[in-house]
C-alpha positions as CSV (number, residue, x, y, z in Angstrom):
1,M,18.5,3.3,-35.4
2,Q,15.9,5.2,-32.9
3,P,17.4,7.1,-30.7
4,L,17.8,5.2,-27.1
5,D,18.1,5.4,-23.5
6,I,18.2,3.5,-20.9
7,F,14.6,3.0,-19.7
8,K,13.7,2.2,-23.8
9,I,16.6,-0.5,-24.0
10,Q,15.5,-1.6,-20.7
11,N,11.4,-2.3,-22.2
12,I,12.5,-3.4,-25.7
13,L,14.7,-6.3,-23.5
14,S,12.2,-7.3,-21.5
15,D,9.5,-7.5,-24.2
16,A,12.1,-9.5,-26.3
17,F,12.4,-11.7,-22.7
18,T,8.3,-12.0,-22.4
19,L,8.2,-13.7,-26.1
20,A,11.3,-15.9,-25.5
21,I,9.5,-17.6,-22.2
22,E,6.0,-17.8,-23.5
23,P,7.1,-21.5,-25.5
24,F,8.0,-22.9,-21.5
25,G,4.3,-22.5,-21.0
26,I,4.9,-20.1,-18.3
27,Q,3.8,-16.6,-17.9
28,T,3.7,-15.4,-13.9
29,V,8.2,-14.8,-14.4
30,E,8.6,-11.2,-13.7
31,V,11.1,-10.6,-16.4
32,N,14.5,-8.4,-15.1
33,I,16.8,-6.4,-17.4
34,E,19.7,-5.3,-14.5
35,R,23.5,-4.1,-14.9
36,P,25.6,-7.0,-13.7
37,K,28.1,-6.0,-10.7
38,D,30.9,-7.2,-12.9
39,K,31.3,-5.1,-15.8
40,T,32.8,-7.7,-17.6
41,H,29.8,-9.8,-18.1
42,G,28.7,-7.4,-20.3
43,D,25.8,-4.2,-20.2
44,F,22.8,-6.2,-19.1
45,S,22.1,-8.7,-18.0
46,C,18.8,-10.9,-17.2
47,P,18.5,-13.6,-14.6
48,V,15.0,-15.3,-15.7
49,A,16.5,-18.5,-16.5
50,M,17.5,-18.8,-12.4
51,L,13.3,-17.9,-11.9
52,L,11.8,-20.9,-14.0
53,A,14.5,-23.2,-13.0
54,K,12.2,-24.4,-10.2
55,K,9.2,-24.4,-11.7
56,L,10.9,-26.0,-14.9
57,K,12.8,-28.4,-12.3
58,K,15.7,-28.1,-15.0
59,Q,19.5,-26.8,-15.0
60,P,19.3,-23.4,-14.5
61,L,21.8,-23.1,-17.5
62,L,20.1,-25.3,-20.1
63,I,17.0,-22.6,-19.6
64,A,19.0,-20.2,-20.5
65,Q,20.3,-21.5,-23.1
66,E,16.9,-22.1,-24.6
67,I,15.8,-18.8,-24.1
68,V,18.7,-17.7,-26.1
69,K,17.4,-19.7,-29.4
70,N,14.2,-18.4,-28.8
71,L,15.2,-14.7,-28.3
72,K,14.9,-12.4,-31.3
73,L,16.4,-8.7,-31.1
74,D,15.7,-7.1,-34.4
75,S,16.2,-3.1,-33.0
76,G,20.0,-2.9,-33.8
77,F,21.7,-2.1,-30.7
78,I,22.8,-5.8,-29.7
79,T,25.8,-7.0,-30.6
80,N,26.8,-10.0,-28.5
81,V,24.2,-12.2,-26.1
82,E,25.8,-14.8,-23.7
83,V,24.6,-18.0,-21.3
84,A,27.0,-17.6,-18.1
85,A,26.8,-20.1,-15.0
86,P,24.8,-20.6,-13.4
87,G,21.9,-19.3,-15.6
88,F,22.4,-15.8,-16.0
89,I,22.0,-14.5,-19.5
90,N,24.6,-11.5,-20.9
91,L,23.9,-9.0,-23.2
92,K,26.6,-6.7,-25.3
93,L,25.1,-3.1,-26.7
94,H,26.4,-1.6,-30.4
95,P,28.6,1.5,-29.3
96,Q,26.1,3.7,-31.1
97,A,24.2,3.1,-28.4
98,F,26.3,5.0,-26.3
99,Y,27.2,7.7,-28.4
100,Q,23.4,8.2,-29.1
101,T,23.0,8.2,-24.9
102,L,26.1,10.7,-24.8
103,Q,24.7,13.3,-27.7
104,R,21.5,13.0,-25.0
105,T,23.5,14.5,-22.0
106,L,24.5,17.4,-24.4
107,E,21.2,18.0,-25.7
108,E,19.3,18.3,-22.3
109,N,21.8,19.5,-20.2
110,E,20.0,20.0,-16.9
111,A,17.4,18.0,-17.7
112,Y,19.5,14.8,-18.5
113,G,19.0,12.0,-16.1
114,K,14.9,13.1,-15.2
115,S,12.2,10.6,-16.0
116,V,8.5,10.6,-16.2
117,Q,9.0,7.1,-14.8
118,G,7.2,8.1,-11.1
119,K,4.4,10.0,-12.8
120,G,1.1,9.6,-11.4
121,E,2.1,8.9,-7.8
122,K,1.3,11.3,-4.8
123,V,3.5,11.4,-1.9
124,L,4.1,12.7,1.2
125,L,7.4,13.0,3.1
126,E,7.7,13.7,6.9
127,F,11.3,14.6,7.8
128,V,13.0,16.5,10.6
129,S,10.0,17.2,13.2
130,A,12.2,18.3,15.4
131,N,10.8,19.6,18.5
132,P,10.3,23.4,18.9
133,T,12.2,23.1,22.4
134,G,15.4,24.0,21.0
135,P,17.6,24.4,18.2
136,L,18.0,21.7,15.2
137,N,21.0,19.4,16.3
138,I,23.4,16.7,13.6
139,V,20.5,14.2,14.5
140,S,18.3,16.4,12.8
141,A,20.7,17.8,10.1
142,R,21.0,14.3,9.0
143,A,16.9,13.5,8.6
144,A,17.2,16.8,6.8
145,A,19.6,16.0,4.5
146,L,17.9,13.0,3.9
147,G,15.0,14.3,3.5
148,E,15.7,17.0,0.9
149,S,17.5,14.5,-1.0
150,I,14.8,11.9,-1.3
151,A,12.4,14.6,-2.0
152,N,14.7,15.5,-5.1
153,L,15.3,12.2,-6.3
154,L,11.6,11.1,-6.5
155,L,10.8,14.9,-8.0
156,A,13.9,13.8,-11.1
157,S,11.9,10.6,-11.9
158,G,8.6,12.6,-11.9
159,T,7.1,11.7,-8.7
160,D,4.5,14.4,-7.4
161,I,6.4,14.9,-3.7
162,R,5.6,16.9,-0.8
163,R,7.1,18.0,2.0
164,E,6.3,18.5,5.5
165,Y,7.3,19.4,8.8
166,Y,5.2,18.1,12.2
167,V,5.6,20.9,14.3
168,N,5.0,18.7,17.7
169,D,3.9,22.4,20.1
170,A,1.4,20.1,22.3
171,G,1.4,17.9,25.1
172,V,3.9,17.2,28.2
173,Q,6.8,18.5,25.9
174,A,5.2,22.3,25.6
175,R,4.4,22.3,28.9
176,L,8.1,21.5,30.5
177,F,9.3,24.2,27.8
178,G,7.0,26.7,29.3
179,Q,7.9,26.1,32.9
180,S,11.8,25.4,31.6
181,L,11.3,29.5,30.4
182,I,9.6,30.9,33.2
183,A,12.4,29.2,35.3
184,A,14.9,30.8,32.9
185,C,13.3,34.2,33.3
186,D,13.3,34.2,37.9
187,R,17.2,33.1,37.3
188,I,17.1,36.8,34.8
189,H,15.7,38.4,37.6
190,G,18.3,36.6,40.5
191,K,16.0,33.4,41.6
192,N,17.8,30.4,41.6
193,T,14.7,28.4,39.6
194,Q,15.9,25.5,38.5
195,A,14.0,24.0,35.1
196,P,11.4,21.2,36.2
197,E,12.3,17.5,35.6
198,G,12.8,16.9,31.9
199,G,12.9,20.2,31.2
200,Y,15.4,22.1,28.9
201,Q,18.3,24.1,30.4
202,G,21.4,25.6,28.7
203,A,21.9,29.1,27.2
204,Y,19.6,29.3,23.9
205,M,17.2,29.2,26.6
206,D,18.7,32.2,28.8
207,D,18.5,34.1,25.3
208,L,14.9,33.2,24.7
209,A,13.7,34.6,28.3
210,I,16.4,38.5,28.0
211,D,13.8,38.7,24.8
212,Y,11.0,37.2,26.5
213,V,10.7,39.2,29.6
214,K,11.2,42.9,27.2
215,V,7.9,41.5,25.6
216,S,4.2,43.2,27.2
217,P,1.9,42.0,28.1
218,A,3.3,38.8,28.2
219,P,2.6,36.0,26.7
220,D,1.7,32.3,27.5
221,P,5.5,31.3,27.7
222,G,5.4,27.8,25.7
223,E,3.2,29.1,22.5
224,W,5.5,32.1,22.7
225,G,9.1,30.3,23.0
226,M,7.9,27.5,21.0
227,N,7.0,30.1,18.0
228,Q,11.0,31.2,18.4
229,V,12.5,28.5,18.4
230,L,10.6,27.4,15.0
231,Q,11.5,30.3,13.7
232,W,15.6,29.3,14.5
233,Q,14.8,26.2,13.2
234,K,13.4,27.7,9.4
235,E,16.1,30.4,9.2
236,S,19.1,27.3,9.5
237,L,16.9,24.9,7.4
238,R,16.6,28.3,5.0
239,R,20.7,27.8,5.0
240,Y,21.3,23.9,4.7
241,D,18.7,24.5,1.5
242,V,15.9,22.4,3.0
243,H,12.9,23.2,1.6
244,F,9.1,22.9,3.3
245,D,6.1,22.9,1.4
246,S,3.9,22.6,5.1
247,W,3.9,23.1,8.3
248,Y,1.9,21.0,10.2
249,S,0.9,22.4,13.6
250,E,-0.3,19.7,15.9
251,K,-2.1,22.2,18.0
252,K,-3.4,24.1,16.1
253,L,-4.5,21.7,13.2
254,L,-5.3,18.5,15.4
255,H,-6.1,19.3,18.7
256,D,-7.5,22.8,18.2
257,T,-9.2,21.5,15.2
258,G,-11.2,18.6,17.4
259,L,-9.6,16.3,14.9
260,V,-7.9,13.9,17.4
261,K,-11.3,13.6,19.4
262,E,-13.5,12.6,15.8
263,T,-10.7,10.1,15.7
264,V,-11.2,8.7,19.0
265,E,-14.5,8.5,18.4
266,Q,-14.4,6.8,14.8
267,L,-12.3,4.1,16.6
268,K,-14.5,3.4,19.5
269,N,-17.2,3.2,17.1
270,M,-15.6,1.1,15.0
271,N,-15.3,-1.4,18.2
272,L,-11.8,-0.9,18.3
273,T,-11.1,0.6,22.1
274,Y,-11.8,-0.3,25.6
275,E,-11.4,0.6,29.1
276,K,-9.0,-0.3,31.5
277,D,-7.9,1.6,34.6
278,G,-9.4,4.7,33.9
279,A,-8.0,4.7,30.7
280,L,-9.1,4.3,26.8
281,W,-6.5,1.6,25.0
282,I,-6.8,0.9,21.2
283,K,-6.4,-2.7,20.3
284,V,-3.6,-2.4,18.2
285,S,-2.0,-6.4,19.3
286,E,-5.1,-7.5,17.2
287,F,-2.9,-5.9,14.0
288,G,0.6,-7.3,14.5
289,A,1.9,-4.8,17.5
290,P,3.7,-6.3,20.4
291,K,1.1,-4.8,22.9
292,D,-2.2,-2.8,23.7
293,E,-1.9,1.6,23.1
294,V,-3.3,3.8,25.8
295,L,-5.4,6.3,23.7
296,V,-6.7,8.8,26.3
297,K,-4.9,9.1,29.6
298,S,-6.6,8.5,32.7
299,D,-6.6,12.5,33.1
300,G,-8.6,12.9,30.5
301,Y,-5.8,14.1,27.9
302,P,-5.2,12.0,24.7
303,A,-1.8,10.2,25.0
304,Y,0.6,11.1,21.9
305,F,-0.3,8.3,20.0
306,A,-4.1,9.5,19.6
307,A,-2.6,12.7,18.4
308,D,0.3,10.5,15.5
309,I,-2.7,8.4,14.2
310,A,-5.5,11.4,14.3
311,Y,-1.9,12.9,12.1
312,H,-1.4,10.1,9.2
313,I,-4.8,9.6,9.2
314,Q,-4.8,13.0,7.9
315,K,-2.2,12.2,5.7
316,F,-4.0,9.6,3.3
317,K,-7.5,11.3,3.7
318,R,-5.2,14.4,2.4
319,G,-4.8,12.2,-1.4
320,F,-1.3,11.1,-1.0
321,H,-0.8,7.2,-2.0
322,K,1.6,7.1,0.0
323,I,3.1,8.3,2.7
324,V,7.2,8.4,4.2
325,D,8.4,9.2,7.4
326,I,12.3,9.9,8.3
327,W,12.2,9.6,12.2
328,G,15.0,9.1,14.7
329,P,16.9,6.2,16.5
330,D,15.0,6.0,19.6
331,H,11.6,5.4,17.1
332,H,12.3,2.2,15.9
333,G,9.3,0.2,18.4
334,H,6.7,3.0,17.2
335,I,6.3,2.0,13.6
336,I,4.7,-1.9,14.3
337,R,2.1,0.0,16.2
338,M,1.9,3.1,13.9
339,K,1.1,0.8,11.2
340,A,-1.3,-1.3,13.0
341,A,-3.3,1.4,14.0
342,L,-3.6,2.9,10.5
343,Q,-5.1,-1.0,9.1
344,A,-7.3,-0.8,12.8
345,A,-8.7,2.5,11.2
346,G,-9.3,0.7,7.7
347,Y,-6.5,3.1,5.7
348,P,-3.2,1.5,3.6
349,Y,-1.1,0.8,6.4
350,E,1.3,-0.9,3.7
351,Q,1.5,2.4,1.7
352,F,3.1,4.1,5.4
353,S,7.1,3.8,5.2
354,V,9.4,4.9,7.9
355,I,13.3,5.5,7.4
356,I,15.4,5.4,10.0
357,A,18.0,8.1,10.5
358,Q,19.9,6.4,13.3
359,Q,22.4,8.3,15.2
360,V,25.5,10.6,14.2
361,N,29.0,10.8,16.3
362,L,30.2,13.8,15.8
363,L,34.3,13.2,15.6
364,E,36.4,15.7,16.7
365,E,40.3,15.6,16.7
366,G,39.5,11.7,17.1
367,E,37.0,12.2,20.1
368,K,33.1,12.2,20.1
369,V,31.7,15.1,20.9
370,K,29.4,14.0,24.2
371,M,26.1,16.0,23.7
372,S,22.7,16.1,25.6
373,K,19.9,18.2,24.4
374,R,17.7,18.9,27.2
375,E,20.6,19.9,29.2
376,G,21.6,21.9,26.4
377,K,25.2,20.2,25.7
378,F,24.7,19.6,21.8
379,V,26.0,21.1,18.8
380,T,23.6,22.4,16.2
381,M,24.0,22.6,12.9
382,D,24.7,25.9,12.2
383,E,27.3,25.1,14.6
384,L,27.8,22.7,12.0
385,L,27.6,24.7,9.6
386,D,30.3,27.1,10.6
387,Q,32.9,24.5,10.4
388,V,32.6,22.7,7.7
389,G,30.0,24.3,5.5
390,K,27.2,23.1,3.8
391,D,28.2,20.9,0.8
392,A,30.1,18.7,3.3
393,A,27.6,18.7,5.9
394,R,24.6,17.3,3.0
395,F,27.3,14.9,1.3
396,F,29.1,13.9,4.4
397,F,25.3,12.5,6.0
398,V,23.8,10.9,3.1
399,M,26.6,8.9,2.0
400,R,26.0,6.2,4.6
401,S,22.2,4.0,4.6
402,A,20.2,6.2,6.6
403,N,19.9,2.7,9.5
404,T,23.6,3.1,9.6
405,H,25.3,4.9,12.8
406,L,27.4,7.4,11.1
407,D,30.6,8.5,12.4
408,F,31.3,12.3,11.1
409,D,34.3,13.5,11.3
410,I,35.0,17.2,10.9
411,E,38.4,17.1,10.4
412,V,37.8,15.0,7.3
413,A,35.1,17.5,5.6
414,K,37.4,20.1,6.1
415,K,40.1,18.6,4.5
416,Q,40.6,20.1,0.4
417,T,42.2,16.5,-0.4
418,E,41.6,13.3,-2.5
419,E,40.8,11.9,1.5
420,N,37.3,14.3,1.4
421,P,34.6,12.2,-0.6
422,V,32.6,15.0,-1.3
423,F,35.9,17.5,-2.4
424,Y,37.0,14.6,-4.6
425,I,33.9,14.7,-6.6
426,Q,33.6,18.3,-7.2
427,Y,37.2,18.9,-7.6
428,A,35.7,16.2,-11.1
429,H,33.2,18.8,-11.9
430,A,36.4,21.9,-11.3
431,R,39.4,20.1,-13.5
432,I,36.7,19.8,-16.1
433,C,35.3,23.6,-16.2
434,S,38.9,24.1,-16.1
435,L,39.9,22.2,-19.3
436,L,37.1,23.8,-21.1
437,K,38.9,27.2,-20.4
438,K,42.4,25.5,-21.8
439,C,40.6,24.1,-24.5
440,A,38.5,27.0,-25.7
441,D,42.4,29.4,-24.9
442,N,43.4,27.2,-27.8
443,N,40.7,27.5,-30.4
444,L,38.8,24.4,-29.3
445,Q,35.3,24.5,-28.2
446,P,33.2,21.8,-27.0
447,A,30.5,21.0,-30.0
448,T,27.3,19.3,-28.7
449,Q,26.2,18.8,-32.7
450,A,27.9,16.7,-35.1
451,I,30.9,15.1,-33.5
452,D,32.3,11.7,-34.5
453,F,31.8,9.6,-31.4
454,E,33.7,6.8,-33.6
455,H,36.7,7.9,-32.0
456,L,35.7,7.1,-28.4
457,Q,37.2,3.6,-28.6
458,D,39.4,3.2,-25.8
459,A,38.1,1.0,-22.3
460,E,38.2,4.5,-20.7
461,S,36.2,6.1,-22.4
462,F,33.7,3.3,-22.7
463,L,34.1,3.1,-19.3
464,L,32.7,6.3,-19.0
465,L,29.7,6.1,-21.6
466,K,28.3,3.3,-19.9
467,E,28.0,5.4,-16.6
468,I,26.5,8.1,-18.5
469,M,23.9,6.1,-20.1
470,E,23.2,4.5,-16.8
471,Y,22.7,7.7,-14.9
472,P,18.6,8.0,-15.0
473,Q,18.4,4.6,-13.8
474,W,20.4,5.7,-10.8
475,V,18.5,8.5,-10.5
476,L,15.6,6.3,-10.2
477,E,16.5,3.7,-8.3
478,S,18.0,5.7,-4.9
479,G,14.3,7.6,-5.2
480,K,12.8,4.6,-5.6
481,A,14.5,3.0,-3.1
482,L,14.4,6.3,-1.1
483,E,18.2,5.7,-0.4
484,P,20.6,8.8,-1.7
485,H,23.0,7.1,-0.6
486,R,23.3,4.9,-3.8
487,L,23.7,8.2,-5.8
488,V,27.0,8.7,-3.7
489,I,27.8,5.4,-4.8
490,Y,27.1,6.0,-8.3
491,L,29.2,9.6,-8.4
492,Q,32.4,8.5,-6.0
493,S,33.0,5.0,-9.1
494,L,32.6,8.3,-11.9
495,A,34.9,10.5,-10.4
496,A,37.0,8.3,-10.2
497,N,36.3,6.8,-13.9
498,F,37.4,10.2,-14.8
499,H,40.2,11.4,-12.8
500,L,41.7,8.2,-15.1
501,F,40.3,9.0,-18.3
502,Y,42.0,12.3,-17.5
503,A,45.3,10.8,-16.5
504,K,45.1,8.7,-19.8
505,Q,44.2,10.5,-22.8
506,R,45.1,13.6,-24.2
507,I,43.0,16.0,-25.5
508,L,44.8,19.1,-26.2
509,D,47.2,17.8,-28.3
510,A,45.4,15.2,-29.8
511,P,44.3,15.5,-33.6
512,A,41.4,17.7,-33.7
513,D,38.4,14.9,-34.4
514,V,40.1,13.1,-31.7
515,A,39.9,15.9,-28.7
516,R,36.2,17.2,-29.8
517,A,34.8,13.6,-28.3
518,R,36.6,13.4,-25.7
519,L,35.9,16.9,-24.6
520,A,32.6,15.9,-25.6
521,L,32.4,13.3,-23.2
522,A,33.6,15.5,-20.4
523,L,31.3,17.7,-20.9
524,G,29.2,15.1,-20.5
525,V,30.8,14.4,-17.3
526,K,30.8,17.3,-16.1
527,T,26.4,17.6,-16.6
528,V,26.1,14.6,-15.0
529,I,28.4,15.8,-11.7
530,R,26.7,18.8,-11.5
531,N,23.1,16.9,-12.0
532,A,23.7,14.3,-9.6
533,L,25.0,17.0,-7.0
534,G,22.7,19.2,-7.2
535,L,20.4,16.4,-6.0
536,L,22.0,16.0,-3.2
537,G,21.8,19.5,-2.0
538,V,26.2,20.0,-3.4
539,S,26.8,22.4,-5.3
540,A,29.5,22.4,-8.1
541,P,32.4,24.6,-8.2
542,D,34.2,25.7,-11.2
543,Q,37.5,26.0,-9.5
544,M,38.3,24.5,-6.1
């Protein structure tokens, strides 16, 4: 039997099913090979009969039976093929396929789970991009955890991924921030000056003011203050183990270079704009947006939307095939108009996607912590890390879909019990490390070669073998869907099944050949847990 992995098996099965449906005279149906949700239905399943039913005007169950008659599988790794209502074709693998995968896991070690399925695709992922007007808060922390995990998943599947932070250091917020800093400086000198309406306040502004008054000659307050805040943000992200390949300044790279004005002129030349009420508007309503938008305001200054259009056009001009943004919970309406603007300008808007990182409710002793960034009442990323640590923060922020509201319970995140989901998974890894040490003390070493895996016949072992085989596909699919919470679901299942295996199958007092096989399986699980946690930015401790 040739060495197998899950992708090779699926390709073989897909090719075989494609040939099996040729007699029906239909070549336009995509053959998908899936993992059944109910594991009693086999190791793989093909739903193509349901897709053919409408075209052939026949019951899918009958079509499935005919496909099975035409199916030729000579690879030797399928032991059983069954048809199940309403028309699924379920397949069961030979145990050797799982044993080979375990062997592969042990040999590849840290590389296991990586693939080249995404090779050739160049993706720009922009995330966090918080205004440099204050420390990063927990909403930014969620976006950071999501973005870094998505980048890791795409990298693991061979995608050329670049991480970018868009620095909003121009426009109204820059002006308000500078005025707020001056007001804070006045208060240091005993004046009762308040921040402007819509400005920024809080203890961090007083800290900035103390440092600013020491600088001579006095620099531009807005620019100086934003640079200081940006350094705070960079340090917080380093502590959070989140990295960026580029920091794209709106002021320096869009406004100072003239790219915003150039973009506006291009849109005017394409007859995509018109003047109304002294302002310049873009006709995005003709491309699916609910209404047209202002490009240049009546005072002659470009609107934020103009800079945003210029920025996203530049992303495509830099050679990226796909651009992905992670935005905050108040940006839903911006997606349609941005796609409409890209379409109007002739760029591949369908290759632009946005993930909305929904609101985070921080719970402390069962009560929601109220936050307001402009008033200076918020929990910073650093304060959260001080309380729960990086591992819990990174894990909790990705264990739910980004488009759902998240209740982050600080008390649960601190617990060293099974109630804490990240502890539960890390404990499985630590438990295997402890097992390996006990075995070494009893002269039983985990071998990675010449192991008789035939001793792994029990139900608990096969559950783990299947999950180890499926791991690379979980990595690939989580990355493709831009949904790291899928990998969390996988890890929770793998940890639960290992704890079950550990409770039922003895190792230290088992016969030597059986012990070695089970120890190799435990080592395979340890490898996968460590690799998967690494993609989520979470450590895999040897002891808890």
